[in-house]
C-alpha positions as CSV (number, residue, x, y, z in Angstrom):
1,M,94.4,79.6,86.9
2,T,96.3,80.9,90.0
3,K,95.8,77.7,91.9
4,R,97.2,75.7,88.9
5,L,100.2,78.1,88.8
6,I,100.9,77.6,92.5
7,W,100.7,73.8,92.1
8,A,103.1,73.9,89.1
9,L,105.6,76.1,90.9
10,L,105.4,73.8,93.9
11,A,106.0,70.7,91.7
12,F,109.0,72.4,90.1
13,A,110.4,73.2,93.6
14,V,109.9,69.6,94.8
15,L,111.6,68.3,91.6
16,A,114.5,70.6,92.1
17,A,114.9,69.5,95.8
18,M,114.8,65.9,94.7
19,A,117.4,66.5,92.0
20,G,119.7,68.2,94.5
21,Y,119.4,65.3,96.9
22,Q,119.6,62.4,94.4
23,L,122.2,63.7,92.0
24,G,124.7,64.8,94.7
25,D,128.1,65.2,93.2
26,A,127.3,63.6,89.8
27,S,129.0,65.6,87.0
28,F,130.3,65.4,83.4
29,V,132.9,67.2,81.4
30,V,132.0,69.7,78.7
31,N,134.8,71.4,76.7
32,G,137.3,70.5,79.5
33,S,135.2,71.9,82.3
34,R,133.2,70.0,84.9
35,V,129.5,70.6,85.0
36,E,127.3,69.3,87.8
37,M,124.2,67.5,86.7
38,R,122.0,69.0,89.4
39,M,122.9,72.5,88.2
40,V,121.7,71.5,84.7
41,V,118.5,70.2,86.1
42,W,118.0,73.3,88.3
43,I,118.5,75.6,85.2
44,L,116.0,73.5,83.2
45,L,113.4,73.5,86.0
46,G,113.9,77.3,86.5
47,G,113.3,77.8,82.8
48,F,110.0,75.8,83.0
49,A,109.0,77.8,86.1
50,L,109.8,81.1,84.2
51,K,107.8,79.9,81.2
52,S,104.8,79.1,83.5
53,L,105.0,82.6,85.1
54,I,105.1,84.2,81.7
55,A,102.1,82.2,80.5
56,W,100.2,83.1,83.6
57,G,101.0,86.8,83.1
58,R,99.9,86.7,79.5
59,Y,96.7,85.0,80.6
60,K,96.0,87.7,83.2
61,A,96.8,90.4,80.7
62,E,94.4,88.9,78.1
63,E,91.7,88.5,80.7
64,A,92.1,92.2,81.8
65,S,91.9,93.4,78.2
66,E,88.7,91.3,77.5
67,D,87.1,92.8,80.7
68,S,88.0,96.3,79.5
69,E,86.5,95.7,76.1
70,K,83.2,94.4,77.6
71,H,82.9,97.2,80.1
72,P,84.4,100.4,78.8
73,D,84.1,103.1,81.4
């Protein structure tokens, strides 16, 4: 699972770098203020990365609790 997490985080980083390079100064207006598209993409990818880290932490916690149930010391 750790190897998959590293690959996922690396993929998010590559996508964020590509978005920063490709989108450049592209922006749109929301309620009268200008919002850069790359910031929206970076926030979205950051959310996915955070979700992946939370899922990994939950997996590790469940794995640890299963081990403690099998081998109570």
